[in-house]
N, C-alpha and C positions, 0 to 999 in steps of 0.2 A: 377543753371547754366545749360545751354543747349549747347551741342556740336554736330554739324552735319558734317559728312564727305562726300565729293563729290565722293570719290573713293568707289564704291559699292563692289569692289572685296576684300576689307580688312576684316579680321576676327574681328567680334564684340567682341568676348571673349578676344582676345589679346588687343584690344583697351581699353576695360574696365579694364583689369589688369594694363595697362600702366597708365590709369587715376588714379587708386588707388595709384600706386607708386609715381606719381607726387604730389598728395595731401599729402601723408605721408612724402615726402621730405620737404614740407613747413609747416607741421603741427605745429611746434614750433613757427612759426611766426603768427599763427592764434590767435584770441582773446581767453582769458582765459576761457570764458564760453562755448567755442566750445567743445562738448563732443563726438559726433559721426557724421558720414556722411554715405550716401548711394550712390552707383553708380548703376543706373538703366538703363537697355538697352531697347530701344523702337523699336518695329517693327510694320509694318502695320497690323500684326496679333494680336497686343496687344489691339485692341479695345474691349470693353466689349461685351461678347457674349450674356449677358442678362442684361436688364435694368428693374428693378423691383421697384415699389413704394408701400409703406405701408401706407394705409389711413384708413378711417373709423371713428367711433365715438370717439375713444380714441386719446388723444394728445400724440404722441410718441416722441416729441422733447426732452423730458427729460428721455427717456428710453434707453439711449445708452448702459448701461451695460446689460440690458435684450437682446437687439438686437445683441450685440456683442458676448455674451456668449451662448445664446440659439439658435441663428440663424446663424450669420456669421461664427462662429467657426465650427459649424456642416456642413455648406455648404463647407467650405474649406477642409473637409475630404472626400468629394465626389470625386471619381476618375475623373481626368481631370480638376478640378478646381484649379487655381493657387492662387487667392486671391479674397477677397470681400471688396469693399470700401463702407463705410457708409457715407451718406451725409444727412444733415437736422437734425441730432441728435448729438449735441456736446458731446464729452467725458467729464467725470467728472474730476475735478482737485481740488487740495488742496489749499485753500485760507487762508493765514495768515494775518489777519487784526490787525496790531500793534497799540497799544495805545501810542501815543507819550509822554503823561504825565507820564505813568508808566515806559516807557523806560528811560526817563530822570531821574526819581526818583531813579532808581537803578544804575545810572551811566553807562549805556550802550549806545553805538552809533549804528546807523543803519548798518554801515559797519562791525562792530565787530559781530553783530548778523548774518548778511548774511554770513560772513566767517565761523562762527560756524555751521550754518545749512548746508553749502556746505561740510564741513569737516566730518560731522557725517554720511552722507549718501554716502557710498562708497562700492565698491567691486573690489578689485585689486588682482593681483597675486604677492606673496612674494617669488617666486622661488621654489626650490626643496630641500628636506632634505633626506640625505642618512641614512638609518637605517639598517646596515648589508647588506643583499642582497636585501633589499627593498628600493625603492625610492618613497618618499611621496611628493605630491604637496601641498604647503601651500598657502591658499587663505583667507586672513582676510576679513570678511564680516561685514559691518556695516550698512546694509540697514534697513530702517524703514519698518515695516510690517503693521502697522495700525495707525489710528489716535490717539489712546490712548498713544502709545509710543512717538508720536510726541508731544502731549500735555505735557507729563511728562518729556520731554527732558530737562536736566539741561543746561542752557545757561549762567549762571553767578555765581558769588560768593554766598556763604551762601545757596547753593542749589536752586537758583532761577530757576524756571521752565518756559517753554515757555507759558503755559496757564495763568501764572500770569501777563504777559505783552501783550498778544495777544489773539485774538479769532480765533481758528483753526477750520475750518469746510470744509466739502466736498460739492462742488457745481458744476453746469454745467459750462464748460468753455465758455468764450465769443466768439461769432461768428459774422462775418460780412456778413452773407448771410441767406436767408430763402427760403424754398421750400414749394410750395402750389400746390395742385392738386384737381380740382373740388371744389374749394372754401374752402378746409380744409387743415390744416398743414399736410405735408407728409414727409416721410423719404425715401430716395432713396438708393437702393442697386445696385451697379455696379459690376457684377460678371465677372471675367476674367478667361480664360481657359489657360491651359498649352500649350506650343507651339506645342508639338507633339501629343496633344489629338485630338480626332475626334470631330469636332464642333457639329455635329448633336447629337451624343450620349451623349456628355457632357452636352449640353443644356437640353436634354430630362431628363437625370438623375437628374440634378439640380432642374428643375421645379417640378419633382415628390417629391423630398426631401422637397422643400419649402411648397408644399401643405400638406405634412405629418406634418411638424412642426407647421403650423398655426392652425391645428386641436387641438393642445394641449391647456390646460386651460390658460396658461400664455398669449396666443395670442387671447383670446376671444374678439370679437368686432373689430378685425383688418381685413381689406380687402386687398387682394393682387391684384394689378393692374400691368399687364405686359405691359410695354411701348414698348419694342423691343426685339425680339428673333431672333438672327442671324441664329440659327439652323433651325427654322421654315421657315425663309426667304429663306435660301438655298434650303431646301426641296421643298418648293412651286415653286421656280424658276426652279429647275431640273425637276419637274413634268410637269410644263408648257412647258418647252423646249422639253421634251420627247413627250408630246402630239402634239406639233407643228411639231416635227420631223416625227412622225407617219403619220400625215396628209400630210406632204410634200412628204413622201415616196409613199403614195397611189396615190397622184396626179402625181408624176413622172412616176409611172407604167402606169397610165391611159394615159398620154401623149405618152409614148413609144408605147403602144398598138394602139393608134390612127394612128401613122405613120407606124408601122411595120405590123399591121393587122394580127399578127400571135402569138398566145399565147406561144408556145414553145420558139420562138425567144425573146419575151418580158420577159419571166421568165429567160431566159439565160442571157440577159443583166442586169436584175434587180438583179441577183445573185451576181453581182460585189459589190453591196452596203453592204450586211452583211459581205461578206468576207473582204472587205477593213476596215470595222469597227472593226472586230476582230483583224486584223493585227495592226491597229492603237492603239487599247487599249493595246495590248501586248507591243508595243514600248513605250507607255506612262508609263507603269509599270517599264521598265528598265531605262527610262530616269528620273524617279522620278516625273513625272507630274501626278497630281491627277485629278479625274473626278469632275470638278466643273462647275460653270456657264459659265466661259470663254471657257473651253475646249468643253463643250456641244455646245456652240455657233459655235465654229470652226467646229465641226462635222456636225452641221446643214448646215452651209455654204458649206460644201463639198458634201452634198447629191446630189445636182444637177450636180456637176462637176464629180462625180464618174462615171456616166454612159456615159460621153462625149466620152471618149476613146473607150469604148465598142461599142457605136453606130457607130462611124466612122469605126471601124474594120468590124462590121456586114454589113454596107452599102457597103464597098469595096468588101467583100466576095460575096455579092449578085450580084454585078456587074460582077464579074468573073463567077458566075454561069450562068448569062445570056449568056455569050460567050461560056461557056463549062458546060452545065447543067448535063452532064453524069459523071463528075469526081468531086465530092464534096471535096475530100481531096486536090486535086491540086488547086481548087478554094480557099480553106481556106489558103493554103500556099502562093499563089501569091497575094491574096487579102490583107493578113496581111503584106506581104513584100512591097507592093506598098505604104502603109501609115505608115510604121514603123518609118521612119525618121521624118515625119511630127508629129506623135504622140510624139516621144521623144522630139523634139524641143518645141512643145506646152506645154508639161508637165513640162519641165525644166524651161521654161519662167514663168509659174505659180509659181513654187517653188522658183525660184531665187529672186522673189520680196520680200520674207520674210527673206532672208539671213541677211539683216541689223538688223532685230529684234532679230535674233537668235545669231549672232556673233558680233553685233555692241556694241556701248557703252551702259552700263547699266544705266538706269534711271527709274523714276517712271512709265512712259508710257511703256517703253520696257519690264518691268517686266510683265505687263498685256498682252501686245501684244505677248509675247513669248508663252503664253498658246495657243492662237489662231493659231500662226504660226506653232507650232509643229504639231498640229492635222491636219491642212490643208495640210502641206507639206508631212507628212507621208501618209495620206490617198490618196493624188494624186499620189504619187509614187507607192502605192499599186494598185491603179486603172490602172496605166500604165502596171504593171506587169501582172495583170489579163487580160487586153485587148490583150496583145501579146502572152499569153500562154494558159489560160483557154478558152477564147472565140473561138479561131480558132479550138481547139480540140473538143469542143462541136458542133461547126458549121459543122464540117466534118461528124458528126454522124447524122445530121438532114437532112430531105428532104428539097428541095427548096420550100419556101412558095409561094403560088399562087400570092400574092401581089408583089413579087419580079419581076415577068415577065409580070404582067398585065399592059395593056396600057389604062385602063379605071378606073374610080372611082375618088374620091376626090383627092388622092395624085397625080394621073397622071394629073388631070386638074391644080393643083397647080404648078406642074413642068412646064407645058406648058405655064401658065401665067407668071411664073418667067422668062422663056426663052425669051418670047416676050418682057418683061420689060427690061431685060438685053440687048437685041438687040437694043431696042430704045435708051438706055443710050449710047451705043457705037456709034450710028449714030448721036446723038445730044450731043456731049461731052461738048460744051459750056454751054448749058442749065443745064446739069447734075452738072457741077462744080458750076455754079451760085446757083443752088438749095441747094447744100451742104453748100456753104458760107452763104446763107441766113438763113438756119436753125441754123448754128453755131452762127451767129450774134444775132438772136432772143434769143438764150440761154444764152448770156452773161449777160443780165440784171437780170434775176432771180439768176444767179450765184453770182453776186455782192451783192444782197439783202439777200442771205442765211445767217442766223444767225449762229454764232459760239459759241458752248457751250460744253466744254470738259466733264463736269459731270452733268448729268441730275438730277434734284430734283423734287420730287413729288409736284403736284400743286392741289389746291382746285378746284374741278370740277365746283363749283358754281361761283367763282370769278376769278380763274386762278392764285391766289396768292400762292406763295411757302409757304408750311407749314412745318417747321422743327418739329422734335419730341419734342425738348426742346427749350423753348424760354428763353433767358437770358436777364434780365433787369439790366443794369449797372448804378449804382448810385454813384456819386462822394462823397467825404467826406463832401462836403459842403451841401449836401442834408440831411435834417433831416429824421430820420427813420420813423416818422409818415407820412411824405409826400411820402416817398418811398412806404410805405404800401398802402396808398390811390391810388397811381399809379398802383400798382399791383392789387388792388381790381377792378379798372376800366378795367383791361385787362382780369379778370377772366371769365366774361360771354362768350367772344369769345373762350378763351382757354378751357373752360368746354365743349362747343359745339364740339370742335375738339379733345377733350381728350388730350390736350397739357400740358406738364409739365412746370410750371412757376418756374424760378429759379432766385431769386433776389440776386445780388452781390453788396455789398457796398465797394468801394475801397477808400483808403485815397489818397488825392491829395493836391493841393495848399490850398484847403479850410479847412483843418483840420489836426490834428496830426495823424499819422498812428496808434498810439496805443490808441487814444481816439477819435474815430469817433463820429460824432454828434448823439444824440439820436432823 
């Protein structure tokens, strides 16, 4: 049973407790064979941090006990690991194959035998016993510990034992799915992390423990194939974003120098970038926002905008210095004052766009957008603060750069050409408006043809087909298992080339009984 709440502000722990109370209230109305239930909470962070497949020359489909005791349990003791799910190797179960003739010969019915087996395997609480100043807890235990006890269990008159009317054996449980990797049977391990654990550290520690375990003699001939590692993916993404950010920073400084033509002024404006980054990271710490792919993306988007306010202030100060070159302090004050209102309005307009993401209704998209919105908003406010405080102070200490008063060079020619173009548009208003309308109309057609895809999936560079990490082949109950296996075998060459994990699931439907799928 799956329950989804549209109110993202409700406490999941409280909802889980309420669900347990509701189930306990109707537990007496549930079937007699209902023994236990679990209430599991799902979060977007509950995806497996590691998907590992065990392959090689050995067939591990019957080695559930080895994998569970020697591998899964040891991995669950690694700090940061919540649980390990095993797929492809069914757990062992006890099968009691009853001989109908022997059962009838001893005068037993199947219902009587089932009731006897259910009653003998129990562990319940019988209350408390007071012994002077001591209180003892009484718990009768009737659990069976091994197959010998089950075989020798007395189930009828005259000391009739279970082994006399049935064959009791341990066998692998029946499964309706199969997993193959690179043409061989494979066993899958899906490793989940604790919610408060660091993803990168937990994944790295878990993989180190896996490689230590497979070196033991019990796992000789077993190959470890890593299908996906979220920790490595996050690390690679952060490094790629960091590299892109450094390149963008260098290019921003180069563009600033091209226009300012003065290294002290360029370094002064570029100083706003690291200062704003430090302030943003500090606010992220107090707001509980982590440094992840989304926040790094927000910081990269803010790199170009961080210097906008500083450039505007520096340009205004240089214009004041052209009028009053002998008083740099007054030029800094009046130059900043002339553009302070415009800077404040522009910065607030940039920030207010993200207010719906920060304070609006919570949904799956807004949760991701919040990470970007916080970093961009805080960094822009920090750049505004730096532009109206630090930049004027440093400008007052610097000499007027020669390029600020020069009327020759590339910048001066660009200004002259722009002035001529602006004068032409003012004289020919009709043509200017028609040109703007024409450009907008031409842009409408590509806008309509733009594809909409909320979540990008990786594609095969050879064919362009989307290649998931795991391919699931769904077979109905009416499909025989041999046919399903032949279908999977036909898919294996393509899957092996792409190192794709094939997962065959056979579900019961109208074509067969759910407990007896076709062979």
